[in-house]
N, C-alpha and C positions, 0 to 999 in steps of 0.2 A: 477373843476374836480369832477366827480361823486363819490358819497360815495360807497365803495365796498359793495357787498351784505353781509348780515349777516344771521346767522342761528338762527331761533327762533322756539319755540315749541308751537303747538296749545294748548297743555294741560296746559300751564302756562300763566296766565293772568298777564301782566306787571303791572297792577294796584293793584295786591294783595300785602299784607304785606309780606315782605321776611321772617318774623318770622313764619307766618302761613304756608308758603311754606315748611319750614324746619321741621314742625311737622310730625312725623311718623304716618302712617295710622295704626290704631289699628284694628286687626282682632282677632276673638276668637282662631283660631288655625293657626299657620304658616305652610308653606309647609314642612319644615324640621321635625317639630314635628309630623305632620300628617303622613308623610312617615315612620317615625320611629315607631310610635305606630301601624300603619298598618302592617309593617314588623314583629313586635314582635307578634301581634295577629295571623298572618298567620303562623309564626314559631311554636307557641304553639299549634295551631290547627293541624299542621302536626305532631308534636311530640306526641300528645295525641290521634291520630286517632285510634291506637290499643286499648287503654283503652276504648274509646267510643264504638268500636265494641264488646269488651268483656262485657261491661256493658249491652249491648242489648241482650245477650244470655239468653237462658232459665235457670231457677234455678235448673234443674235436671241434674246432671253430667252424662257424658257418661262413662259407665263401660268398661275399657280397659283390664280387666283381670289382670293376673300376670305381674309384671314388667319384669320378665325374658323372657317373650314372649308376649308382649302387642299387642293389636290391632293397627290399623293405628293411628299414632301420628300426630296430627294437631296442628300447632303453634297457641297459643292463645285460645285454647279450654278449657272448663270446664270439668274436667275428674276425675275419680277415678282409682287408681292403688293399687293392692295388692302386698305386698312384705315386706321384712325385711330390714330396713336400717342398715348399718354398723355403730354401735355406738362406735367402738374401737377408731377410730381417725377421728372425724368429723372436717371439715374445718370451721373456724370461720373468717368471713369477717366483717370489720367495715363499710366500705363504708361511706356514709354521715350520718349514724345514730350512736348514741353512743352505743346502745346495739348491733347493727349490725345484721348479719344473721348467721345461722348455716346450713351447708351443710353436708349431709350424703349420701353416695352412696348406692343405692339399691343393696343388695348382689345378685350376680349371673348375673348382667347386663354388666359385662366387662367394667365398668367405663362409661357406656353410659347414664344411667338415675340416676339423683340425686334428693334428697328431700331437699327442703329449708323451714326453718321455722324461727321464730324470735329468736334472740340471748338470749332474756329474757324468761326463762321457764314459767313465769307467763302468758305470752301471747300465749302459745302453747296449743292447744287442743289435748290431748293424744288420740292415736288410740289403743285400746286394741285388735282389731281383725286384725291388720296389714293391714288395708285398709285406704288409704290416699286420701283425696279429695282436689283439688285446681286447680290452673291455670297452664296449661302445656305450657312451652316455650322452644324454642331452646336457649341454653346457649349463642350462638353467638349473639342473638338478645337482650340480657339483658345488662344492664349497668355494671354488675359485672363480665362479662366474662373474661376480662383481669386480674382482681384482683384474681379471682379463679385460673387461670392458673399460675400466679406468686406465689400464696400461695402453690400450689401443687409442683411447681418446687423447692421451698425452704424447703418443709416439709421433715422430716426425714423418713427413711423407716419404713413401718408398717408390723406387723407380719401377715402372711397368712398361714393357716393350710392345710396340706395334710395328709390324712389318710394313714395308712400302705398299703392298697390295691392300692393306687394311686402311689406308688413308684415302677415303673416298671424297665425295663432295661435302661431307659434313664431318664434324669432329667424331672420332671413333667412340663407340659405346662400349667396346670390350677390347682387351689386350690380345696378344698373340695366343694366350692360353685359354681364352674364352671368358676370363674373369671380367665382370663389369667395371667400367671406369666412371667414377663420379667426378667429372671435371667441373671446375669453377673458372671464372674469368682470370683468377690469379694463379691457376695451376701452372707450375713450371714445365716448360716444354723444351726438348732438345732434339734436333734433327741431325742425324749423322749422314753426311753427304760424301759420296765417292768423288775424289778429285781425279779428273781425267788425265791420262798420260802421266800418272804419278804412282810410284810403288815404294813400299818400305820393305827392305830386305833385312832379314835377321839371321845372324850367324850365332850358333852355339858352340861352345868349346868341345872339340873332339881330338882324337889322336892326330888326324890330318891337319886340323886347324886349331893349334893349341893357344894362339894369342891373337891380338888385334892386328898386328903387322901382317901375319899370315893371311888373315881374312881379307885385309885391304889388298894384298898382293893377288889373291885369288880373284877378286872383282876386277883388278886391273887386267889380268889375263883374259877376262871375258869382254874387255873393252869398256869397262865402266871405271872412270877415274873418280875417286872419292877422297875426301879429306877426313877430318875427325868425325867419328860417329855422332849421331844426334842423341843416342841413348846407349849406355853401356853399363855392364856389371862385371863382376869378376869372371863370369863364364859366358857372357853374351855381348854382342855388339850389333847395332842397327844403323843403317844408312838409308837415306832418301834418294831415290833415283828418278829421273825424268823419263820414264819409259813405262810401258804397260806391265802389270804383274805377270801376265802369261808369258811374255817374252823373257823376263828374268828367270822365271821358273824353268822354262825350256832350256835356257843356257846353263843353269845350275845342274839340271839332271844330265845334260850332255857332258858336263865336266865331272860328273859323279861326286858332286858336293852335296851329300845327303844330310848334312848338318845345317843346311841353310834353306830358307824359303822366303818367297816374296808375297806380300799381301797388298791390297789396294790401300792407298793413303786416304784416311778418313778425316774430314773436317767437320767440326761440331758447331752448329748455329743454335743459339738459345734465345728464348723469349717466354712470353706468357700465352696462355690459351686464348685470351682476348685478342692477341696479335697474330693468331694463326688464321690464314685464309686458304680454304681448300676448294673454292668454287671453280677455279680455272681447270680445264681438263689436262693441260700439259705442265703446269707450273704450280708451285706452292709458295706462298709468301709468309714469312715469319719475321716479325720485328723489323720490317723494312728490307729484308733480304728476299730476292726472288730465286727460287730453286727449281731446277728441272726435275720433274718427277722421275725421269729415267736415272738420275744420279742419286736418288734417295736410297740409302741402305736400310735404315729403320728410324723410327722416332721413339723417344722416351718421354713418358709423362710421369710426373711425381705426384702421387695421390695419397690421401690419408688411408691407412688400413681401417677396415671396418669389421664388425661382427654381425653376421646375419641374424635375423629374428629367430629362425629355426636352425640354430647352430648345434652341431654335434662334435664330440671329441672321441677319438680312439686312444685309449690309454695303453700305450705299447708295453708289452711284456706282462700285463696284468692278467693272469690266467686263473681259472677256478682252483687249480691245484695250489696256487700261491696263497690261497686263503683256507688252507686245511684246518687252521686253528679255530675257525668260526663256529663249527658245530660244538666242540667241547666248551668254548667260551659262552655260547648261547645257552647250552645246557646248565652251566654253572650259574648264569644269571637267573635262569628259570628256577633253579633250586633255591637261590637266595631270596627271590621274590616270594616263593611259597612259604619258606620259613618265616620271613618277616610278616607275611599276611597272617600266618598262624599265631605268631607271637603277639601281633596287634589285637587279634580277636580275643585271645586268652587274657591279655592284660586289661582290655576293656571290660570283659566279663568279671574279672576279679575286682576291678574298680567299682563296678555296679553293685556287687555283693557286699563290699566293705562299706558302702555308704551307710552312715548311722540313721536310724529311724526315730525321729523325735516323738515323744508322747507326753501327755500332761499327767502329772501326779499331784495329789493333794499335799 
């Protein structure tokens, strides 16, 4: 009876030592490792493409004018904006850095343009002329867009000032800087009212007025009899006088007391936006109080900070020169990608050649 055919492989010599056959072929880079490194290099090149383009820009920034009415905004451009950041309630984000970032809204931009600088003040270059230079980005394209939105959503209301002239017959739609006010019935409102025939005089410590007793005696010489100050520190004292501020200031200048000044006495009345009535031409009503419009100094509304849909951020101090390392880094990633692509192709070709070819033998 004939022996059934059996399958043998041309790639295996039956005279070879079985131990040698079981030895694994050693190659410098395996296909899995080459594919992994290639994918990582390509991913990093894709993620760093914007930094590479920014590093290649000219070192002279584009002057976009005032932040309240800037020129064309281009994502990833090197630019200068002029404006006053709102330092009342800056946002602080930690991100991946310990010191984090500090964000301040440019006043008058309606929540549209922000200024970002380092959370550590020692790393910030101050701008004494309100001109800020850096990298302009859409906030949506930055890694901290979501964190900033969450920060503002959890932040408490911030005070926004409206001058007396801005209080018309309806609730104001914008503050004194032109930023919109999103008022609700529960919005906290405070109106600062000038008290007639009332002045607050402040003395600061000088060589001529070294202490409280000397300041009190100086007021006595001017015809103002006072008792204990209503406020005092180690270097200042304040009294309340029943007289107009202009009269007190004239008397102080006449006595050559240049370390003292008088200001109007301000009374603050508080309520909610639902309790604010502005329909009368000469008066304002707030929480049951009737206020003469002529006596209003300003009003303060506490509103939630918000992030505009088309928001931008100027990253202060981020210049193309600061990313000098991007070109050599990108070149190194490109070399790694080419080497891994070559290794992957070679390894796959060797694997295909090494595949045994089965055949039938008698």
